[in-house]
C-alpha positions as a Markdown table, in Angstrom:
| # | Residue | x | y | z |
|---|---|---|---|---|
| 1 | Met | 27.2 | -14.4 | -13.9 |
| 2 | Arg | 27.2 | -16.6 | -10.8 |
| 3 | Ala | 25.6 | -13.9 | -8.8 |
| 4 | Ala | 23.1 | -13.1 | -11.5 |
| 5 | Ala | 22.0 | -16.7 | -11.7 |
| 6 | Phe | 21.6 | -16.9 | -7.9 |
| 7 | Ala | 19.7 | -13.6 | -8.0 |
| 8 | Lys | 17.2 | -15.0 | -10.4 |
| 9 | Arg | 16.6 | -17.9 | -8.1 |
| 10 | Asn | 16.1 | -15.5 | -5.1 |
| 11 | Leu | 13.7 | -13.4 | -7.1 |
| 12 | Lys | 11.5 | -16.5 | -7.7 |
| 13 | Glu | 11.6 | -17.2 | -4.0 |
| 14 | Leu | 10.4 | -13.7 | -3.2 |
| 15 | Leu | 7.6 | -13.9 | -5.7 |
| 16 | Arg | 6.4 | -17.2 | -4.1 |
| 17 | Asp | 5.3 | -15.3 | -1.1 |
| 18 | Pro | 2.9 | -12.7 | -2.5 |
| 19 | Leu | 1.3 | -12.0 | 0.8 |
| 20 | Thr | 4.5 | -10.8 | 2.4 |
| 21 | Leu | 5.3 | -8.7 | -0.7 |
| 22 | Phe | 1.8 | -7.2 | -0.7 |
| 23 | Phe | 2.1 | -6.3 | 3.0 |
| 24 | Gly | 5.5 | -4.7 | 2.5 |
| 25 | Leu | 4.4 | -2.7 | -0.5 |
| 26 | Gly | 0.9 | -1.9 | 0.7 |
| 27 | Phe | 1.2 | -1.2 | 4.4 |
| 28 | Pro | 3.3 | 2.0 | 4.0 |
| 29 | Leu | 0.7 | 3.3 | 1.5 |
| 30 | Val | -2.1 | 2.5 | 4.0 |
| 31 | Leu | -0.2 | 4.5 | 6.7 |
| 32 | Leu | 0.2 | 7.4 | 4.3 |
| 33 | Val | -3.5 | 7.5 | 3.6 |
| 34 | Leu | -4.4 | 7.2 | 7.2 |
| 35 | Met | -2.1 | 10.0 | 8.3 |
| 36 | Asn | -3.4 | 12.2 | 5.5 |
| 37 | Val | -7.0 | 11.6 | 6.7 |
| 38 | Ile | -6.0 | 12.5 | 10.2 |
| 39 | Gln | -4.3 | 15.7 | 8.9 |
| 40 | Arg | -7.5 | 16.8 | 7.1 |
| 41 | Asn | -9.5 | 16.5 | 10.2 |
| 42 | Val | -7.3 | 18.5 | 12.6 |
| 43 | Pro | -6.9 | 22.3 | 12.6 |
| 44 | Val | -3.1 | 22.4 | 12.9 |
| 45 | Gln | -0.5 | 21.1 | 10.5 |
| 46 | Ile | 0.9 | 17.9 | 11.9 |
| 47 | Phe | 1.4 | 15.5 | 9.0 |
| 48 | Ala | 2.2 | 17.7 | 6.0 |
| 49 | Leu | 2.6 | 15.7 | 2.8 |
| 50 | Glu | 5.9 | 17.4 | 2.0 |
| 51 | Thr | 7.5 | 15.9 | 5.1 |
| 52 | Leu | 5.3 | 12.8 | 5.6 |
| 53 | Ala | 5.7 | 11.4 | 2.1 |
| 54 | Pro | 9.5 | 11.1 | 2.2 |
| 55 | Gly | 9.4 | 9.7 | 5.8 |
| 56 | Ile | 6.7 | 7.0 | 5.0 |
| 57 | Thr | 8.7 | 6.1 | 1.9 |
| 58 | Leu | 11.8 | 5.5 | 4.0 |
| 59 | Phe | 9.7 | 3.5 | 6.5 |
| 60 | Gly | 8.5 | 1.3 | 3.7 |
| 61 | Leu | 12.1 | 0.4 | 2.9 |
| 62 | Thr | 12.5 | -1.2 | 6.3 |
| 63 | Phe | 10.6 | -4.3 | 4.9 |
| 64 | Leu | 13.6 | -4.9 | 2.7 |
| 65 | Ala | 15.5 | -6.0 | 5.8 |
| 66 | Leu | 12.8 | -8.5 | 6.5 |
| 67 | Phe | 12.8 | -9.9 | 3.0 |
| 68 | Ser | 16.5 | -10.3 | 2.7 |
| 69 | Gly | 16.9 | -11.6 | 6.3 |
| 70 | Leu | 14.2 | -14.2 | 5.9 |
| 71 | Leu | 15.5 | -15.4 | 2.6 |
| 72 | Leu | 19.1 | -15.8 | 3.8 |
| 73 | Ala | 18.1 | -17.4 | 7.2 |
| 74 | Arg | 15.8 | -19.9 | 5.5 |
| 75 | Asp | 18.5 | -20.9 | 3.1 |
| 76 | Arg | 21.0 | -21.2 | 5.9 |
| 77 | Thr | 18.8 | -23.2 | 8.3 |
| 78 | Ser | 17.6 | -25.5 | 5.5 |
| 79 | Ala | 21.2 | -26.4 | 4.6 |
| 80 | Phe | 20.7 | -25.1 | 1.0 |
| 81 | Leu | 23.7 | -22.7 | 1.4 |
| 82 | Ala | 25.8 | -25.5 | 2.8 |
| 83 | Arg | 25.3 | -27.5 | -0.4 |
| 84 | Leu | 26.1 | -24.4 | -2.5 |
| 85 | Thr | 29.4 | -23.9 | -0.8 |
| 86 | Ala | 30.7 | -26.7 | -2.9 |
| 87 | Ser | 30.2 | -24.5 | -6.0 |
| 88 | Pro | 32.7 | -21.9 | -7.2 |
| 89 | Met | 30.6 | -19.1 | -5.7 |
| 90 | Thr | 32.3 | -16.7 | -3.3 |
| 91 | Ala | 30.8 | -15.0 | -0.3 |
| 92 | Ala | 30.4 | -11.8 | -2.3 |
| 93 | Asp | 28.5 | -13.7 | -5.0 |
| 94 | Phe | 26.1 | -15.0 | -2.5 |
| 95 | Leu | 25.4 | -11.6 | -0.9 |
| 96 | Leu | 25.2 | -9.9 | -4.3 |
| 97 | Gly | 22.7 | -12.6 | -5.3 |
| 98 | Tyr | 20.5 | -11.7 | -2.4 |
| 99 | Leu | 20.9 | -7.9 | -2.9 |
| 100 | Leu | 20.2 | -7.6 | -6.7 |
| 101 | Pro | 16.5 | -8.7 | -6.7 |
| 102 | Leu | 15.7 | -6.3 | -3.9 |
| 103 | Leu | 16.9 | -3.1 | -5.5 |
| 104 | Pro | 14.2 | -3.0 | -8.2 |
| 105 | Leu | 11.7 | -3.8 | -5.4 |
| 106 | Ala | 13.0 | -0.8 | -3.5 |
| 107 | Val | 12.6 | 1.5 | -6.5 |
| 108 | Gly | 9.1 | 0.2 | -7.1 |
| 109 | Gln | 8.2 | 0.6 | -3.5 |
| 110 | Ser | 9.4 | 4.2 | -3.4 |
| 111 | Ala | 7.6 | 5.0 | -6.6 |
| 112 | Leu | 4.4 | 3.5 | -5.2 |
| 113 | Cys | 4.5 | 5.6 | -2.0 |
| 114 | Leu | 5.4 | 8.8 | -3.8 |
| 115 | Gly | 2.7 | 8.2 | -6.4 |
| 116 | Gly | 0.2 | 7.7 | -3.6 |
| 117 | Ala | 1.3 | 11.0 | -2.1 |
| 118 | Val | 0.8 | 12.8 | -5.4 |
| 119 | Ala | -2.7 | 11.3 | -5.6 |
| 120 | Leu | -3.4 | 12.6 | -2.1 |
| 121 | Gly | -2.3 | 16.2 | -3.1 |
| 122 | Leu | 1.5 | 16.4 | -3.1 |
| 123 | Pro | 2.4 | 18.6 | -6.1 |
| 124 | Pro | 4.2 | 16.6 | -8.8 |
| 125 | Ser | 7.7 | 17.6 | -9.7 |
| 126 | Trp | 11.0 | 16.3 | -11.0 |
| 127 | Asn | 12.2 | 16.4 | -7.5 |
| 128 | Leu | 10.3 | 13.1 | -6.9 |
| 129 | Leu | 12.9 | 11.4 | -9.0 |
| 130 | Ala | 15.6 | 12.9 | -6.8 |
| 131 | Val | 13.8 | 11.5 | -3.7 |
| 132 | Thr | 13.7 | 8.0 | -5.2 |
| 133 | Ala | 17.4 | 8.2 | -6.0 |
| 134 | Ser | 18.3 | 9.6 | -2.6 |
| 135 | Leu | 16.6 | 6.6 | -0.9 |
| 136 | Ile | 18.9 | 4.1 | -2.7 |
| 137 | Pro | 21.6 | 4.3 | 0.0 |
| 138 | Ser | 18.8 | 3.7 | 2.6 |
| 139 | Ala | 17.6 | 0.7 | 0.7 |
| 140 | Leu | 21.1 | -0.7 | 0.7 |
| 141 | Leu | 21.3 | 0.0 | 4.4 |
| 142 | Phe | 18.2 | -2.0 | 5.2 |
| 143 | Ile | 19.2 | -4.9 | 2.9 |
| 144 | Ala | 22.6 | -5.0 | 4.7 |
| 145 | Leu | 20.8 | -5.1 | 8.1 |
| 146 | Gly | 18.6 | -7.9 | 6.9 |
| 147 | Leu | 21.6 | -9.9 | 5.5 |
| 148 | Leu | 23.4 | -9.4 | 8.8 |
| 149 | Cys | 20.5 | -10.7 | 10.8 |
| 150 | Gly | 20.1 | -13.6 | 8.3 |
| 151 | Val | 23.7 | -14.7 | 8.9 |
| 152 | Leu | 23.3 | -14.5 | 12.7 |
| 153 | Phe | 19.7 | -15.6 | 13.5 |
| 154 | Ser | 17.1 | -18.1 | 12.5 |
| 155 | Asp | 14.2 | -17.2 | 10.3 |
| 156 | Arg | 11.9 | -16.8 | 13.3 |
| 157 | Gln | 14.3 | -14.5 | 15.1 |
| 158 | Val | 14.8 | -12.5 | 11.9 |
| 159 | Gly | 11.0 | -12.0 | 11.8 |
| 160 | Gly | 11.1 | -10.4 | 15.2 |
| 161 | Met | 14.3 | -8.4 | 14.7 |
| 162 | Cys | 13.6 | -7.1 | 11.2 |
| 163 | Gly | 9.9 | -6.9 | 11.6 |
| 164 | Ala | 8.6 | -5.4 | 14.9 |
| 165 | Ile | 11.9 | -4.1 | 16.3 |
| 166 | Leu | 13.5 | -2.5 | 13.2 |
| 167 | Thr | 10.3 | -0.9 | 11.9 |
| 168 | Asn | 9.6 | 0.7 | 15.3 |
| 169 | Val | 13.2 | 1.8 | 15.8 |
| 170 | Thr | 13.2 | 3.4 | 12.3 |
| 171 | Ala | 9.8 | 5.1 | 12.8 |
| 172 | Trp | 10.9 | 6.8 | 16.0 |
| 173 | Leu | 14.6 | 7.5 | 15.3 |
| 174 | Ala | 14.0 | 8.7 | 11.8 |
| 175 | Gly | 11.5 | 11.4 | 12.9 |
| 176 | Ile | 8.7 | 10.1 | 10.7 |
| 177 | Trp | 5.9 | 10.9 | 13.2 |
| 178 | Phe | 7.4 | 14.1 | 14.6 |
| 179 | Asp | 10.3 | 16.6 | 14.0 |
| 180 | Leu | 13.4 | 15.6 | 15.9 |
| 181 | Ser | 14.5 | 19.2 | 16.0 |
| 182 | Leu | 11.8 | 19.7 | 18.7 |
| 183 | Ile | 13.7 | 17.2 | 20.9 |
| 184 | Ser | 17.0 | 17.8 | 22.7 |
| 185 | Gly | 19.3 | 15.7 | 24.8 |
| 186 | Pro | 20.5 | 12.1 | 24.4 |
| 187 | Phe | 17.6 | 10.9 | 22.3 |
| 188 | Arg | 18.3 | 13.4 | 19.5 |
| 189 | Thr | 22.1 | 12.9 | 19.8 |
| 190 | Val | 21.7 | 9.1 | 19.4 |
| 191 | Ala | 19.2 | 9.5 | 16.6 |
| 192 | Tyr | 21.6 | 11.6 | 14.5 |
| 193 | Leu | 24.5 | 9.2 | 15.1 |
| 194 | Leu | 22.4 | 6.5 | 13.5 |
| 195 | Pro | 21.6 | 6.5 | 9.8 |
| 196 | Phe | 17.8 | 6.4 | 9.9 |
| 197 | Val | 17.0 | 10.1 | 10.4 |
| 198 | His | 19.7 | 11.0 | 7.8 |
| 199 | Gly | 17.8 | 8.9 | 5.3 |
| 200 | Ala | 14.6 | 10.7 | 6.0 |
| 201 | Asp | 16.1 | 14.1 | 6.1 |
| 202 | Gly | 17.9 | 13.4 | 2.8 |
| 203 | Ala | 14.7 | 12.5 | 1.1 |
| 204 | Lys | 13.0 | 15.6 | 2.5 |
| 205 | Ala | 15.9 | 17.7 | 1.3 |
| 206 | Ala | 15.6 | 16.2 | -2.2 |
| 207 | Leu | 11.9 | 16.9 | -2.3 |
| 208 | Ala | 12.4 | 20.5 | -1.2 |
| 209 | Gly | 15.3 | 21.0 | -3.7 |
| 210 | Asp | 17.7 | 21.7 | -0.9 |
| 211 | Trp | 20.7 | 20.3 | -2.8 |
| 212 | Ala | 23.3 | 21.7 | -0.3 |
| 213 | Ala | 22.0 | 19.6 | 2.5 |
| 214 | Leu | 21.6 | 16.4 | 0.5 |
| 215 | Pro | 25.3 | 15.1 | 0.2 |
| 216 | Gly | 25.9 | 15.1 | 4.0 |
| 217 | His | 22.9 | 13.0 | 4.7 |
| 218 | Leu | 23.6 | 10.6 | 1.8 |
| 219 | Leu | 27.2 | 10.2 | 2.9 |
| 220 | Trp | 26.3 | 9.3 | 6.4 |
| 221 | Val | 23.8 | 6.7 | 5.3 |
| 222 | Ser | 26.2 | 5.3 | 2.7 |
| 223 | Leu | 29.0 | 4.9 | 5.3 |
| 224 | Trp | 26.6 | 2.9 | 7.6 |
| 225 | Ala | 25.4 | 0.8 | 4.6 |
| 226 | Ala | 29.0 | 0.0 | 3.5 |
| 227 | Gly | 30.0 | -0.9 | 7.1 |
| 228 | Leu | 27.1 | -3.2 | 7.7 |
| 229 | Met | 27.4 | -4.8 | 4.3 |
| 230 | Gly | 31.1 | -5.4 | 5.0 |
| 231 | Leu | 30.3 | -6.9 | 8.4 |
| 232 | Ala | 27.7 | -9.2 | 6.8 |
| 233 | Leu | 30.2 | -10.3 | 4.2 |
| 234 | Trp | 32.9 | -11.0 | 6.8 |
| 235 | Leu | 30.5 | -13.0 | 9.0 |
| 236 | Phe | 29.0 | -14.8 | 6.0 |
| 237 | Arg | 32.5 | -15.9 | 4.8 |
| 238 | Arg | 33.5 | -16.9 | 8.3 |
| 239 | Arg | 30.4 | -18.9 | 9.2 |
| 240 | Leu | 29.2 | -20.4 | 6.0 |
| 241 | Val | 31.8 | -20.4 | 3.3 |
| 242 | Glu | 35.2 | -21.0 | 4.9 |
| 243 | Arg | 34.2 | -23.4 | 7.6 |
């Protein structure tokens, strides 16, 4: 109940900044349309909707890190959290309160991107629901990254870390613009050690109905998400609650 009450407050804070929400929800859809227009005007298959739509949908989830990180950093630097530490709330209550409002946003964002892909010509199927479900571990991953940055950095620093840097790292290391199987060497090795490409490949596997490949990708992303969330919880408790 404590986490739910705090989550309701955080939801109101998110809705007070509609421009940021619109950018986070609308920008991936704009990219999807732009890449589709480019594909229609080139003679070779570069941005097929079957691979582009899951990748862009994953890319859209990177904005969850920005939302969660900014919200936590602003609360921390404004001393709002310092006052709340006098309440019976635990560190887990705090982080759960930041996480809960963002999960429906993640589902809505995924549905918007996939719906846009269908409007552009992607064949509709029940596998689209599987894609949305397969992206939930990735959503938790990006929320955890945002919370970790929110604990460590100021809101201005979070904007740089979770905005420009994270979105570019995800776009390149998830293989959104190109197939990582075409690249060998350290770049590909590092990419597959990180969770981003597994999130994209898992979504592509769900869309294609490749159920055998899906669990391995989801497990890797889930392990990263759990580890980052655990680290954020430990740092939050250490720096803000038990000081």
